[in-house]
N, C-alpha and C positions, 0 to 999 in steps of 0.2 A: 566875305569870301572864304568858302571851304577850306581847311588846315589840309586836307586829303584832295589830291587832283582828280585819282582815281584809286577805287577800289577793287581788289583780285580777289575773288570768294571761289576757293577750291571747295568744288561741293561734294557733298558725301551725303550716303543714306541718313544717319543722325545726328553729326558734328560737320561741322563749317571751319574751315581755316580763312581768317581774312589779313590781307597785308595793305596798308594804306602806302601811298604814293604822294609825296606832294609837289607842287610844280618845277621842283628843279630834277624830280625824279629819285629821289632820297627817301627812305621807309620809315614813316612818321609813327605806324603802329603795325601792330599783330595782336590777333584774337583768335582764340576757339572758343564755337559759341555752338550750344545747340539750336534745333529748329526755332523752336520757338522765342531763345533770347537775340537768334540773328534777326528775327524780325524783327522784333522789341529794338534792338540796336540802328537798323535801318530807318525806322521808323522817324526817329528822334535825331538822325544826322540831318545836316544841311543838303540842301540840292547838290549832288556832286556825279560824276559817272562809277556806274557799276560793273567791271566784267567779269563775267565768267566764261567758261566753257559751255557750248550748245552738246549737254548731254541731255541723261535722266533728270527730271527735274526743273531744267533750268529756265524755260517757256513760264512756269508758274512763278517762280520765283521773282521773273523778270517782270510779270504784271503785277506783283507785290511792287514790286522795286518804284514802278512807273505811278501807280499809285501815291507814292511817298513824293513824287517831282523828281526822283533821279532819272537821266539818262543811261539806259542797259544799251549794252555791246555785247552781244554773244558772239564767239568767237571757234571755230571748228578746230576741235583739239588737235588735227595735225598740224595745223597753223602756231600752235602753242608749243610745242616740243622743240623746236631750236631756240629757245627763250631759256629754258631751264639749262639750269649751273648745276655742275656738280652732278653730287648725289640727288637721289630723289625722295622727297618728302613731301608732305600737303601744304606746307609753307613755301617749300621752294617752287611746288607748282603755281601757290597763288601769287608767289612772285611774280612768275615769268608769267600768269596770265595777265597781270598788273603793267607790265613792259610791253606787250605785245599787242596791248587796249591803245598806246600812245603812241605807236607808230600810221607815218602817214600814209603807206600803201598794203594796211592791212584790209582782209577781206571779213565781214560779218555778215551775221546771220539774223534775218529779222524774227523778231516776237510774233510768234504762233497765237492765235486767237484762240478762245477756249472752244468755240466750233469749231475750230482746224482740228484741235486736239481730240475733240469728240467723233471724230470721224477717223481717227486715224485707230482709236481704239477701238472702236465699231469692227474695221475691219480687220484689226489683229484677232479679233474674238473669230469673227469669221474664216480666217485663214486657220487657226485651231480649231476651228471644228471640222472644215475640209480634212483637216491633218486626219483626224481624229478616225472622218468616215473610212477615208482610205485606209487607216488601220483596221476597222473595222472590216471593210472589204476583205482585207487581206487575212485576217482572222478566219474569216469563214472558212474561206476556200483552203487555210491550211488545216482546217480541222476536218474539213471533206476528205481533203487528200491524203490523211491519216488512215481514213477508214476506206479508200480505194478509188475515191469520185474524184476527177477533174473538173471542180466546178469552173465554168467560162469566166473571162473579165468582161468589166462592163455594168455601167447601173440599169440596161436595160435587162441583163439577166439577173439581177438583184433582185430586181420587182418580181420575177418570177422563181425565186429559189425553190420554196418547199414543193412548184407545180416539176420542176426541172429536177429534183430530187425523187419525186412522185414514179417518173418518165422512169428513171434507172435501173427500176423493179429491181431497187439492192434493199434488204433490210435491214434496218439501222438500229441501233439500242434506244428506247424511249427516252433514256437520259441525256445521250446525245442530242435528238430531237428538244429537248428543253433547252440544252445550251443553244443549240442554233436558234431556235424562238428567240430567247432573251437578249441572244447579238443581233438580231433582224429587227426586234422591235427599238432596240438602241439604234442602229441603222437609220430607221424612218423616224425616230426622236433628231438624229444630226440634222437630218435632212428638213426638218421642222424651222430649228435652230437658225440653220443656214438661211433661209428663206425668210424669217424675220430678222435678222441681222440685214438683208439686201431690202428689206422694205423700211427699215430705219433710215439706212445711206438715201432711200429715193425722197424718204419724207426732208432728210436733212438740205438734199439739192432742191427741191420744191422752194424752199425759203431763201436761195441763193440765185443770184441771178447769175454772177458768173459762169456757174456750172448749166447755166440754163444755153448759155452760150456756146461754152466748150462741146455741148453734146451736138451743134451744130457741124461739127468739124467731121468726116468721115471718119469710121472706125472707134471714134470717140463715145464712149457709152457712160451710163451712171459712175460706174465704179471707174474708171480712168478719171473722168470728171470731179470726182471726190476727193481720187488722190492727191491729183494737182494742184485742189485747193489748199489739201491739208499740207503737203509739202513743200508748197512753193507760199511763206509767208509772208513775200512781196516781189511782184514779178520785177518791180524798179530794181532789184538787185541785180538785174543782170544788164548787161548796156544794150543787149542784141539777142536775139534769136538764138544768135551761133552759140555766143556764150553758156545761154539755157541748154541747147541740146550737148555742149562740151560738160557742163556740170552732170548730166545724164549719164556721159558714159557712151555718148551717141556717136564720138569722132573717133578718126584712127588714135590709137598710141604710140608716140612717138618716144623716138628713143635716137637721136643723133649726136654725133659729136665728129668732130674735126672737119666740120664743113661739108659730111655728109648725111643728108635726111634721111631715116628709116623709117616711113608708119608701117604699126605691127595691127593688130587686130584691134579691135573698137575695147575703150581703156576700161569700162565699167566700174566708172568713179559714181559718187554721186547716190541717189534714191535708188537703188536697187527695183524696190516694188513699182515705182513709177517709168522706171526704163521697161522692165516687163510688161506693164500692161500697153505701153508707147507700141512696143514690138508685136503683142497680139491684137494694137487697133492694124496695124501695118498689114499683117497677117490677114486679117477681115479683109480688105480694101484688095490685096494682092491674088485674093483666089477666085477674082471677080473682074475679069479684063472691061466687061461693058462699064462696070462701077468704075475701075480704077482712070480707063481712057476720058469718062465723064466729069471727072472730077480733077484729075491729076494732066488730061489732055494723051499727047503721045510720047512724052517724057518716060513716064514710067514704062509702058508699052514697049518700048525701046531699050532702055535699061535691064527691063526681065530678057530681051534677046541678045543682049550683050555681055549679062554678067549671070553669074550663077543665084540662085533662088536666093538665097542666104545673104548675100549681097546687095543685092537690088530689096532687099525686105528692110535691113538695119538702115540704106538709105532713105527708104519712104518714112521708116518711123523717125529718123532725124528731120524730115520736112513737118511732119506733123508735129513733132516737138516744137520745131519754129512757129508752127502755125498755133500751137495754142499758147504759146507765150505774147504772140501778136493781138490775137483774142482778147487776154488777159489785160496786156496792157494798154489795148485801144476802147476796150469795152464795148466790142461791135463783133457781130455773127458772123462767118467762113461766108465768106462767097468764092465764086469758080471765076477767075480770073487768067485769061491766056489767049 
């Protein structure tokens, strides 16, 4: 039997702080290691429970610990904070992590696979390119505005940039045209890179059966399916579809006291990217009445008549999220039942 029942690790960029608790909850050791020394230490330890916050680098280290035969518990950072005693330092954080991991009602995060993390990386790079493309378009518009030309917004207009400039019958300095040409070439290159990232996601989805099943849900495309797989380590982490929707922040924010319930706007908790994609999926369905009625019956049409558009939109996003959880759990495609 291992001396340490649980080892709490406070993760860092280059240094890691560990505290081990025995079966009585007492501290038995504390160490500070570099990344390489930490891996060596864990590789020679008897099988035990390793607890960490679910933050940057946690899933890679968790997979390493599993290879060494340890049980891994990843805890959301906000659930560790109540166990931090007195002032804050790295050892106190590690001690709080170890203590939080032993609580019977603690919630844990499933360890993500390497494939899931690759999907996250590809989408983040794509998002970065999209932001750079928007900045490039704004830069071109501001350059032209300095010379008295108000360039219309939109990708359609950007494709005809130089034709639009020629139609204005304005004489521009040759050096300015050269700068605009450089920016325009950068804009086109960003389009190529964005398309390449999307192709990578499609290739990942082709190898994943769950991604194919998720895309049978109305409004859910390759991007939403890929994000759902990456964000949800295991659908069994949630007892039902409502818990999954609540984790995404698609339920009312509750602020109640004295027996007086108060329901405010949506809580916006959880994964922002996935919540946004489910909202977009719902919007794609809401704009088409025939499609909405085909897949969701008169419920959605009646809701649109009774409630503001955005309220009905979030309600549909909530329903789509619940359907997605059911599809991932049962591993069956979406079917129309009403």
